[in-house]
C-alpha positions in Angstrom: 64.4 57.4 1.0 66.3 56.5 -2.1 68.6 53.5 -2.5 71.8 54.2 -4.3 74.5 52.1 -5.9 77.6 54.2 -6.0 80.7 53.3 -8.1 84.1 54.7 -7.3 86.6 56.4 -9.7 90.0 55.2 -11.0 91.8 55.8 -7.7 89.6 53.1 -6.2 87.3 53.2 -3.2 89.0 56.2 -1.5 88.2 57.7 1.8 86.6 60.6 -0.1 84.2 58.3 -2.0 83.3 56.6 1.3 82.8 60.0 2.9 80.4 61.0 0.1 78.5 57.8 0.6 78.3 58.4 4.3 76.9 61.9 3.7 74.1 60.4 1.7 73.5 57.9 4.4 73.3 60.6 7.0 70.6 62.2 4.9 68.6 58.9 5.3 69.4 57.2 2.0 70.6 53.6 1.6 74.0 53.6 -0.2 75.9 50.6 -1.6 79.5 51.4 -2.5 81.1 48.3 -3.9 84.9 48.0 -4.3 85.6 47.2 -7.9 89.3 47.2 -7.3 89.6 44.4 -4.7 90.9 46.7 -2.0 93.4 48.6 -4.1 93.5 52.4 -3.8 95.9 54.5 -5.9 97.4 57.8 -4.9 97.5 59.1 -8.5 95.1 58.8 -11.4 97.7 57.3 -13.7 98.3 54.4 -11.3 94.6 53.8 -11.0 94.0 53.9 -14.8 96.9 51.6 -15.4 95.3 49.1 -13.0 92.0 49.4 -14.8 93.6 48.8 -18.1 95.5 45.8 -16.8 92.3 44.3 -15.4 90.3 45.5 -18.5 87.6 48.1 -18.6 85.2 45.3 -19.6 86.1 43.4 -16.5 85.5 46.5 -14.4 82.1 46.9 -16.0 81.3 43.3 -15.3 82.2 43.8 -11.6 79.8 46.7 -11.6 77.0 44.5 -13.0 77.7 41.8 -10.4 77.5 44.4 -7.7 74.0 45.1 -8.7 72.9 41.4 -8.6 70.8 40.7 -5.5 69.9 44.4 -5.1 66.4 45.6 -5.9 65.7 47.1 -9.3 64.5 50.4 -8.0 68.0 51.9 -7.5 69.6 55.2 -8.3 72.9 54.5 -10.1 75.7 56.9 -9.4 79.4 56.9 -10.4 82.5 59.0 -10.2 84.4 59.2 -13.5 85.4 55.6 -14.3 82.4 54.5 -12.2 80.1 56.3 -14.6 80.7 53.4 -17.0 78.9 51.0 -14.6 76.3 53.5 -13.4 75.3 54.6 -16.8 75.2 51.1 -18.2 73.0 49.9 -15.4 70.7 52.9 -15.5 70.2 52.3 -19.2 69.9 48.5 -19.2 68.6 47.3 -15.8 64.9 47.4 -15.4 63.4 49.7 -12.7 66.1 52.3 -12.5 64.9 55.3 -10.5 67.6 57.7 -11.7 71.3 58.3 -12.4 74.0 60.6 -11.1 77.0 60.9 -13.3 80.0 62.7 -11.7 82.9 64.0 -13.8 82.1 61.8 -16.9 79.3 61.0 -19.4 79.2 58.5 -22.2 77.0 58.6 -25.3 73.9 56.4 -24.7 74.8 54.4 -27.8 77.7 52.9 -25.8 75.1 50.8 -24.0 72.9 49.8 -26.9 70.7 52.8 -27.6 69.1 55.8 -26.1 68.4 56.9 -22.5 65.6 55.1 -20.9 62.4 57.2 -20.9 61.3 58.3 -17.4 64.7 57.8 -15.7 65.8 61.2 -14.4 69.5 62.1 -14.7 72.0 64.6 -13.3 75.5 65.1 -14.8 78.1 67.1 -12.9 81.5 68.3 -14.1 83.9 71.2 -14.2 83.7 73.5 -17.3 87.5 73.4 -17.8 88.3 69.9 -16.6 90.5 68.5 -19.5 89.0 65.0 -19.1 85.4 66.1 -19.0 85.4 69.1 -21.3 88.0 68.1 -23.9 87.6 64.3 -24.3 83.9 64.2 -25.4 82.2 63.8 -22.1 80.8 67.3 -22.1 79.5 66.9 -25.6 77.9 63.6 -24.7 76.3 65.3 -21.6 74.9 68.2 -23.7 73.5 65.8 -26.3 71.9 63.6 -23.6 70.3 66.6 -21.8 69.1 68.0 -25.1 67.3 64.7 -26.0 66.2 63.5 -22.6 63.3 64.7 -20.5 64.3 65.0 -16.8 68.1 65.3 -17.5 70.2 68.1 -16.1 73.8 69.2 -16.6 75.6 71.1 -13.9 78.9 72.8 -14.8 81.1 74.2 -12.1 83.9 76.7 -12.7 87.3 75.2 -12.6 89.6 72.6 -14.1 89.7 69.8 -11.5 88.5 66.4 -12.5 87.6 64.6 -9.2 86.6 67.8 -7.4 84.0 66.0 -5.1 86.4 63.6 -3.5 87.6 65.2 -0.2 90.6 62.8 0.0 92.2 64.0 -3.2 94.2 67.2 -3.9 91.7 68.0 -6.7 88.9 68.5 -4.0 87.0 71.8 -4.4 85.0 72.4 -1.3 82.5 75.0 -2.7 81.8 73.0 -5.9 81.6 69.7 -3.9 79.1 71.3 -1.4 76.9 72.6 -4.3 77.1 69.2 -6.0 76.0 67.4 -2.8 73.1 69.8 -2.3 71.9 69.2 -5.8 72.3 65.4 -5.4 70.3 65.4 -2.2 67.5 67.4 -3.9 67.6 64.9 -6.8 67.4 61.9 -4.4 64.5 63.5 -2.4 62.6 63.9 -5.7 63.0 60.3 -6.9 62.0 58.6 -3.7 
């Protein structure tokens, strides 16, 4: 079974992120879901982003790096939106990565000093009309990454919700989240 380091989005470590992690655990995977917000959870995205800006995005990324310390190198790194920053950075820079799962966000690999690591499989998931994903450069970065990386897949879901896989938020889309989970479980079964 795979071992996953899962990073939460800007709302914090919500019940929905914990539910997602628990679903992977029920499938037999080991999942670490660190709280990069020191227990804070925000009802709205604006509040969560304001907190991340106050703390500093660099500090949030450093917390993500520290969360990986002491864990084995052979991890699958996963992140929801803001958590993609830590997941993608670690997948690209920490030796031994088994794969990456990027939900609702994607950054150009150059943000972390170069290209995607050869041999590290990748899935990117987002909604085709999500203004954050489709209109702020994430979709373009995802398409470029898939076009230049063997073993990379991009899954687009119909709709305009950003955090559609978090069942504790109003943006939750059950059919899309169910399909995302099925694809993630297939990915994890293949990287074991």
